[in-house]
C-alpha positions, 0 to 999 in steps of 0.5 A: 500500500502506498502511503499518503505521504508518498502520494502527496510527494508524487503530486508535489512533483506536479507543482509548476516550475520554470527555468530561464536559460541564458548566457551567464553574462545576460543574467544580470542584464536588464531584460532577464532581470526584468523578466525574472522580477515580473514572473516573481510578481506573478507568483512564479519563481523561476530558476536561472540556468546559465549556458554550460550548466546543464551537465549530465548531473544537472539533468535529473533536476531539469525534468522536474520543470514544466517550462523552460524559457530560452533567451536567444541572442547572437552571443548565445548561439555563438557560444559553443557551450549552448550546443549541448545544453540545447540538445539536452533541452530538446531531449527533455522537450521530446521525452519528458514533455518540457514546454519551451518558450523560445525568446528571440531577443536581439535576433530574428528566428530566421537568423542564419548564423553561418553568414555571421560567423568568422571561420578564423574564430572557430578555435577560440569558440572551441576553447570556449568549452567549459573544461569541467564538462570535457567528458560531456563534450568529447566530440568536436563542436561545429560552430556552423551547425549551432544554428540548426541545433539551437534556433531551428527546433524551436523557432516554429513553436507558436509559443515563440516570442520575438522583440520585433516591434516591441520594447522590453516591457511589452515582451516581458508582459507577453512572456509572463502571460504565456507562462501563466496560461500554461501553468493554469492548465493543471487541474485540481486533484483531491487533497488526499490521493490515497492509492492514486499514484498506483492507478496513474502509473497503471493507466500510463503504462497502457499507452506510454510505449505505443507512439505510433498508434491512437490509443483509446482507454476507458476508465469504468466504475460505479459512481463515486469510484474515482474515475474523474479524479484519476483522469485529472491526475493522469492529465496533470502528470503526462499531457506535456509530452503531447502537442496539445490537450483537452479535458472535456468534463461533465459531458453527460450533464451538459448534453442532458441540460442543453441537448444538441447545442450542448454537444456543439459547445463541447466540440467548440471547447475541444477545438478551442483548447487545441486550435484556439478556434471556437465558433461553429454552426452544427455538430456534423460540420464540426465533426468534419472540422475536428477530423480535418484539423486535428488529424496530424496532431498528437493529442491528449484528450479526456472525455469525462462522464460519457453516457451515450455513444453519440457523444463519442461519435461527435467528439472523437470519432473512431480515433482516426481523427487524431495523429499518431501517438494520441491518447483518448481517455474516456470515463464512464459508468457504461461498460457496454458503451466502451465495448461498442466504441471498441476502445483499446483498454478498459481500466476498472476502478475497484473499491479500496481495500480496508487499509486504504479505506481507513487511511482515506477516511482518516485524512478527511475525518482526523486530518491524519493517516490513522483514526484517533485512538478513542474513535478507532471503533467508530471509525471502523464502523464508518469505513465498513458502511462506505464499502471502499467507495472513495466518494463515501469515505470522503463525504462521511469523513468530512461530515463527521470531522470535529464532531463528538462521540455521541454525534458519531453514534447518532449519525452511524445509527441513522445511516442504517435506516436512511442513507446519506443524501449526498452519496445517494444523489451521486449513485442515483445517476446510474439508476436514472440513466437506465433506458427502460422501466423494465431495467429499473424494475429489475434493479429494484427487485435485485436490491430488495430480494435477490442479492446473493441469489443464483443468477439463473434462479433470479432470471427465471423468476423475473422472466415469469413476472414479464421482465426480460431479466436475461437481458436486463441483468446483463445491462445492470452488470455493464452499468456497474450496478450489479456484479456476478460473484462466486457460484454465479450469484448476484452481488451489489455494493451495499450503498447501491443496495441502500440507494435502490431501497431508499427509492422504494421507501420514498414512494411512501415514507409513512405507509409501507403498504403503499410501497411496491416492495417490502423487505424490512421485517418490521414493515412486512409485519406491520402490513400483514398484521394490520392488513394495510397492504394495497395493490401497489405491492409487487413483492415482499420478502418474508423471513421463514423464521418469523411467525404471525 
């Protein structure tokens, strides 16, 4: 089990950092000095790295940076020491996703150094190599090749800044804006990422060695299992190795609220994130635009909370819309949707084990990795109720934080009868998303009567009631609402069970006889002894040990 401290350390690596690479003589010059001051004022503390200082020993430190600002001057590219530095920056740019902002200060991006270098000065330039880096620079340095190593790899970047037509203040302002825009791309992730690092590494491992294909990965699980949190963590961890990226969140909610217009807005967001291109007329037109404009780009795209195949058809097609090496991550509660879209991998979000559950709950309830000794028993009871569901652990832990022992006991006692509303609302989305009343009826029947019963037995009974249970149960499994356990028996997370039973109870909170299903012994006894049953009752569960 990964500790929270190690997980927090993992995410601390995502903290935005910037370095400025320039000639040592330029560090205290006005422009670099002003640039550093402006970044500090904006809340960014840049490191100054002089030409010749990017030795092999320093390279591991470079990989922790998100952005490198390279200040190109004529003197800079005429220094032989810049050759190997830039080769290393290029390596970080291509392999670690370092974002580069090239600044052409007193030089045009198209500047050709060959025309400006005096061949008689070549020996002096070779002697310019730092003796301490001889091992790193054994090969001869061709000063006429410096321009192709330095300016060319970066001069085509859209982030490139030039001083042409601007004073220093204007140039500094634009650079700071560019830096802040890039750093703002990081998405907020949970404060207490218990076990999150392991999931991040597992998903990245599915695509990191497949640079020549478009890889589609589905993250599947029940509501509250951490699908979106995982997608955000992956997005923050690796997207800088891609040309562009986009995180399209709450797709289900947007489409339910705004229909086709909502889908068009999501397409606009995708193009805006990648191309800074926004206005479109229709969804079909935009599908063509996305395919035509993005087919050569290596992209990292997250499509969050997808619940209909049409959403995928409009936002990512069959995956061929994007360039080689692109990755599309889809989070959903619908396993059937992922199979229908033919994703390359499905990553299932399982419940946390007992130790991780206690740890996550404790961080929210006690702000430390373990429960207080005097609350240990109560904390274990709360964790048992949550059943390893991250959302439930976070919600209940936060709710119980700083409450008295008596309040804890009262809350836990109430939860045995009436589930937590916030948790139930998240889980109910899956129930409401079922396509037919038949599927909903089968789900409620399983919740109330058939957990732990053999699948064929349940199917036979429900088919006899006019329900197509052979198909319906399959749908419930694909939606993460029902599981098939040992000996082909039906299982279900107990919070989903409680949610289903609460749906039934809410139809008549005060008169059990008006509910569709009765499973609670006290309610069954009341209805049978008081003769308060009505035509609303579709079924009841009677404990055979009980006598009238």
